[in-house]
Structure formats: structure tokens, C-alpha cells
C-alpha positions in Angstrom: 0.0 0.0 0.0 1.4 3.4 -1.0 1.7 5.9 1.8 1.5 9.7 1.3 3.9 12.0 2.9 3.4 15.8 2.7 6.0 18.3 4.1 9.7 17.9 3.4 11.3 20.5 5.7 14.0 20.2 8.3 12.2 17.3 10.0 10.0 16.0 7.2 12.8 15.2 4.8 14.8 12.8 7.1 11.5 11.3 8.3 10.4 10.5 4.8 13.8 9.2 3.9 13.8 6.8 6.8 10.4 5.5 5.7 11.5 5.1 2.1 14.8 3.4 3.1 12.8 0.9 5.2 10.9 -0.1 2.1 7.7 1.9 2.6 6.2 2.8 -0.8 6.0 6.6 -0.6 4.3 9.2 -2.6 5.6 12.6 -1.4 4.9 16.3 -2.0 6.2 19.5 -0.5 5.5 23.2 -0.9 9.2 23.5 -1.7 10.8 20.9 -3.9 14.5 21.3 -2.9 14.6 17.9 -1.2 13.0 15.8 -4.0 16.3 14.3 -5.4 17.2 12.6 -2.1 13.7 11.1 -1.9 13.8 9.9 -5.5 17.1 8.2 -4.8 15.6 6.4 -1.8 12.8 5.1 -4.0 9.9 7.5 -3.3 7.7 8.8 -6.0 7.0 12.6 -6.4 3.5 13.9 -6.7 2.6 16.9 -8.8 0.3 18.4 -6.1 -1.3 17.4 -2.8 -4.4 16.3 -4.5 -2.5 13.5 -6.3 -1.2 12.3 -2.9 -4.7 11.9 -1.5 -6.0 10.3 -4.7 -3.2 7.7 -4.7 -2.9 6.9 -1.0 -5.2 5.5 1.7 -2.9 6.9 4.5 -1.3 10.3 4.3 1.2 11.7 6.8 1.4 15.4 7.3 4.6 17.1 8.6 3.8 20.8 8.0 4.8 24.1 9.5 1.5 25.4 10.8 -2.3 25.3 10.8 -2.5 27.3 7.6 -0.3 24.9 5.7 -2.3 21.9 6.9 -5.6 23.6 5.9 -4.2 24.4 2.4 -3.0 20.9 1.8 -6.3 19.4 2.9 -8.3 21.9 1.0 -10.2 22.6 4.2 -13.3 24.8 3.9 -13.2 24.1 0.1 -15.1 21.5 -2.0 -12.1 19.2 -2.4 -11.7 18.6 1.4 -14.3 15.9 1.6 -13.0 14.1 -1.5 -9.4 14.2 -0.2 -10.1 12.8 3.3 -13.1 10.5 2.7 -12.1 6.9 3.5 -8.5 8.0 4.2 -6.4 8.0 7.3 -4.8 11.4 8.0 -1.8 11.2 10.3 -0.9 14.6 11.6 2.7 14.7 12.8 2.8 18.5 12.9 2.8 20.5 16.1 -0.4 22.5 16.4 -2.6 23.7 19.2 -4.7 21.0 20.9 -7.9 22.8 20.0 -7.0 23.0 16.3 -6.3 19.3 16.2 -9.6 18.5 18.0 -11.6 20.4 15.4 -9.6 19.0 12.5 -10.3 15.5 13.8 -14.0 16.3 14.0 -14.1 17.7 10.4 -12.2 14.8 9.0 -14.4 12.2 10.7 -17.5 14.1 9.6 -16.3 13.8 6.0 -15.8 10.1 6.3 -12.1 10.0 7.1 -10.0 8.9 10.0 -7.5 10.9 12.0 -4.5 10.2 14.3 -2.3 12.7 16.0 1.4 11.7 16.0 3.6 14.6 17.1 7.2 13.9 17.7 9.8 14.8 20.3 13.3 15.3 18.8 15.0 17.6 16.4 16.8 17.1 13.1 19.6 14.7 14.2 17.2 12.3 16.0 15.0 12.5 12.9 17.9 11.6 10.7 18.9 8.7 13.0 15.3 7.4 13.3 15.4 8.1 17.0 12.3 10.3 17.5 9.8 9.7 20.2 6.2 9.6 18.8 3.1 10.4 20.7 -0.1 8.9 19.4 -3.8 9.8 19.9 -7.0 8.8 18.3 -9.4 5.9 18.1 -7.7 2.7 19.4 -8.0 0.8 16.1 -6.6 3.7 14.1 -3.6 4.1 16.5 -3.0 0.4 16.2 -3.0 0.7 12.4 -0.6 3.6 12.4 1.9 2.6 15.0 3.8 -0.1 13.0 4.0 2.3 10.0 5.9 4.8 12.0 8.4 2.4 13.5 11.3 3.4 11.1 11.1 6.9 12.5 11.4 6.4 16.2 13.1 4.7 19.1 9.7 4.5 20.8 6.1 5.4 20.6 3.4 6.0 23.2 -0.4 5.8 23.1 -1.8 8.9 24.8 -5.5 8.4 24.5 -8.1 10.3 22.4 -7.4 13.4 20.4 -5.9 15.9 21.4 -4.0 14.0 24.2 -0.9 13.5 22.1 -0.5 17.2 21.3 -1.1 18.1 24.9 1.7 15.7 25.8 3.9 17.2 23.2 3.4 20.7 24.6 4.3 19.5 28.1 7.5 18.0 26.7 8.3 21.2 24.8 7.8 23.3 28.0 10.6 21.3 29.6 12.8 21.4 26.5 12.5 25.1 25.9 13.2 26.1 29.5 16.0 23.6 29.8 17.9 24.8 26.7 17.3 28.4 27.5 18.8 27.8 31.0 21.7 26.0 29.5 22.3 29.0 27.2 22.3 31.4 30.1 24.8 29.2 31.9 27.1 29.2 28.9 27.0 33.0 28.8 27.7 33.1 32.5 30.7 30.7 32.1 32.1 32.5 29.1 31.9 35.9 30.8 33.8 34.5 33.8 36.6 33.3 31.6 35.7 29.6 31.8 36.9 27.5 28.9 33.7 26.3 27.3 35.1 22.9 26.3 36.0 22.3 30.0 32.6 23.6 31.1 31.0 21.2 28.7 33.1 18.3 29.9 32.1 19.0 33.5 28.4 19.2 32.8 28.5 16.1 30.5 30.2 14.1 33.3 27.6 15.0 35.9 24.0 14.1 36.7 22.5 16.9 34.6 23.8 15.6 31.3 21.4 14.5 28.6 21.5 14.0 24.9 20.0 17.5 24.5 22.5 19.2 26.7 25.5 17.3 25.2 24.3 18.3 21.7 23.7 21.9 22.4 26.9 22.3 24.4 28.9 20.9 21.5 27.3 23.6 19.3 28.4 26.3 21.7 31.9 25.0 21.9 32.1 24.9 18.1 30.3 28.2 17.5 27.9 26.2 15.4 24.4 27.7 15.0 23.3 25.5 12.1 19.7 24.5 12.5 18.4 21.4 14.3 15.4 23.1 16.0 15.0 26.6 14.6 14.4 29.8 16.7 11.2 30.5 14.8 9.9 27.0 15.4 10.8 27.2 19.1 9.0 30.6 19.3 5.9 29.0 17.7 6.0 26.2 20.2 6.5 28.6 23.0 3.3 30.5 22.0 1.4 27.2 21.7 2.5 26.2 25.2 1.8 29.6 26.6 -1.7 29.6 25.2 -2.4 26.1 26.5 -1.1 27.1 29.9 -3.4 30.1 30.0 -6.4 28.1 28.9 -5.8 25.6 31.7 -5.2 28.4 34.3 -1.6 27.2 34.8 1.1 29.8 35.6 4.2 29.3 33.4 6.6 32.2 34.3 9.7 30.5 33.0 8.1 29.8 29.7 7.0 33.4 29.4 10.6 34.6 29.8 11.7 32.1 27.2 9.0 33.1 24.8 10.2 36.8 25.0 13.8 35.8 24.5 13.1 33.7 21.4 10.9 36.5 20.1 13.9 38.9 20.6 16.2 36.5 18.8 13.8 36.2 15.8 13.6 40.0 15.7 17.3 40.1 15.3 16.9 38.2 12.0 18.1 34.8 13.4 14.8 32.9 13.1 16.4 30.2 10.8 19.3 29.5 13.2 19.3 26.8 15.8 17.7 27.5 19.2 21.1 27.9 20.8 21.2 31.4 19.0 18.9 32.5 21.9 22.2 33.4 23.6 22.4 36.4 21.4 19.2 37.8 22.9 20.7 37.1 26.4 23.7 39.1 25.3 21.5 42.0 24.2 19.9 42.0 27.6 23.3 42.3 29.3 24.2 46.0 29.4 28.0 45.3 29.6 27.9 43.0 26.5 25.6 45.4 24.6 27.9 48.3 25.3 30.9 46.3 24.2 29.2 45.4 21.0 28.4 49.0 20.2 
């Protein structure tokens, strides 16, 4: 059975490649076609438009940037929506608000389709290595049908319940990730301004109980001065906003997240939205009067 895959960005490309290399018959499409050659080489077929993907596939995976992109691909609020989703399984691996996903699920089911949430935890390198963590929500039979399909993408997958439980789980995970990496960035700036060798600082942290795959990866980027994207500033800012909105809706105070959201907004405003999230250190530098005065 041919599987559709729509969205070949920083995360979508390695995910689709892992599926194709595992022998999954894929029909792919993206709003930008810069990643098509690698997919062709891996055995995937290229669709001319999203409509062709839905016509040719019973299951379609979406890995898209935002709600607007998802709606455009599905033809939502247009006559083609029902034709595209009727009898098909839509697997949404994008990160959206829980409420958006809840309504999307209702619309797809009303049009005769099926829907599973499958957001992931992990950035570009885990995606390339097939080491993502997938969170699944939907009808039990649908989740059971989807879970084996996604095995080439992940080290593990978890059933979270009905929609939108997987996206709520993803936002909780992101809250920890965003505050953790921002705290690490502040610690790096603190160490640097005190004359501490960053390689030694990284070695000390990596040897202790606070070490993680994330901290090790981000510290290595700071030591190398490498801001190439794994999780982009603009994506982290989007996720910060989603988490903040969900916290507000639930009446949960999230003061650390609010500070982080402001810092990532400041970093994006500096023109660094496409850099990795470790570039948030530049916003921290701008908040430091001594560093700001030195730069000027």
C-alpha cells in the first residue's frame, strides 16, 4: 500500500527518507521541492500536487509548519476537502494547538475519514537517526494501524488516548525542553563571561547528573560556535506560543516559559529565526548592558 507524505522541511525530509529506506512505498509532495532528489534516490515517488497524494494513498502523513499549511494541503473549507479525506487515514505529525487538532479531527471524521495525532519529540539529528519519540492519539483501532507504520522513524512510541491528548503531551514535553535549553544558554554565557573555557565547562556538565542527549548536543554547538539548525528559533518561538496559550487556557502559571518566549521573540527579531535555538544566547547578550555596550 502506497503511503502519502506531505511536508519535506528540516524534520519531514529525514523522516520521509527513513520510511523510504525501510521499504515503505511513498508518494511525497512538499510546498518546496528542494529535497526531492534525495527522496527519488531512496525510492519515493513525487506527486505533482497534494491532490495527487490523496488520490493515490489510503494513508497520508502530514509534517507541516502550521495550521494554515495543513488547511491548504487538505483543501479545508473548500469542496475538495471531503474528497481528499473521505475513507482515508490522515496522520498529523505536525505540532499545532490541541484545539486546532480537536476540530480538525471532527471535520475529517464528519467527512468520512480517520485521524491520528502523531507529534514527535526530537530535532533534526534524531529525525535523521530514526530516534524520534512519537506520541499517538486517536481511536484505538486507528492508532494500532498507524503505530507499526511509524516504527522506522522512532526509538519508541506512546499511546496517549483520544485526540488531542498527544498534542497536549507534546506541549508538556516542549515546555521542559525550551526552558532547559534556555537555562543552558544562560549558563554558557555566565561561564564565558567569567573566563571559563567552554570545552571544559561542557566536559564538567557532561560528566555530571544533569547531562542529557540534548545538553550534550547543544553544548557541542556552543563549543564549536555552530548555529546550524536542528530546531530553529522560529519553530521554538511558535511552540512557546502554543505552550503559553495552552497554559493560559488551563489556568496554569508558566513564568519560566513566558521569559523564554520573550527571548526567542527577541532572537527572531534580530533576523536569526532560521538559526538553531542555541542562538537565543544572542538575545541574552543583548539584555546584558555590559555586553551590549561592548558590541556597540
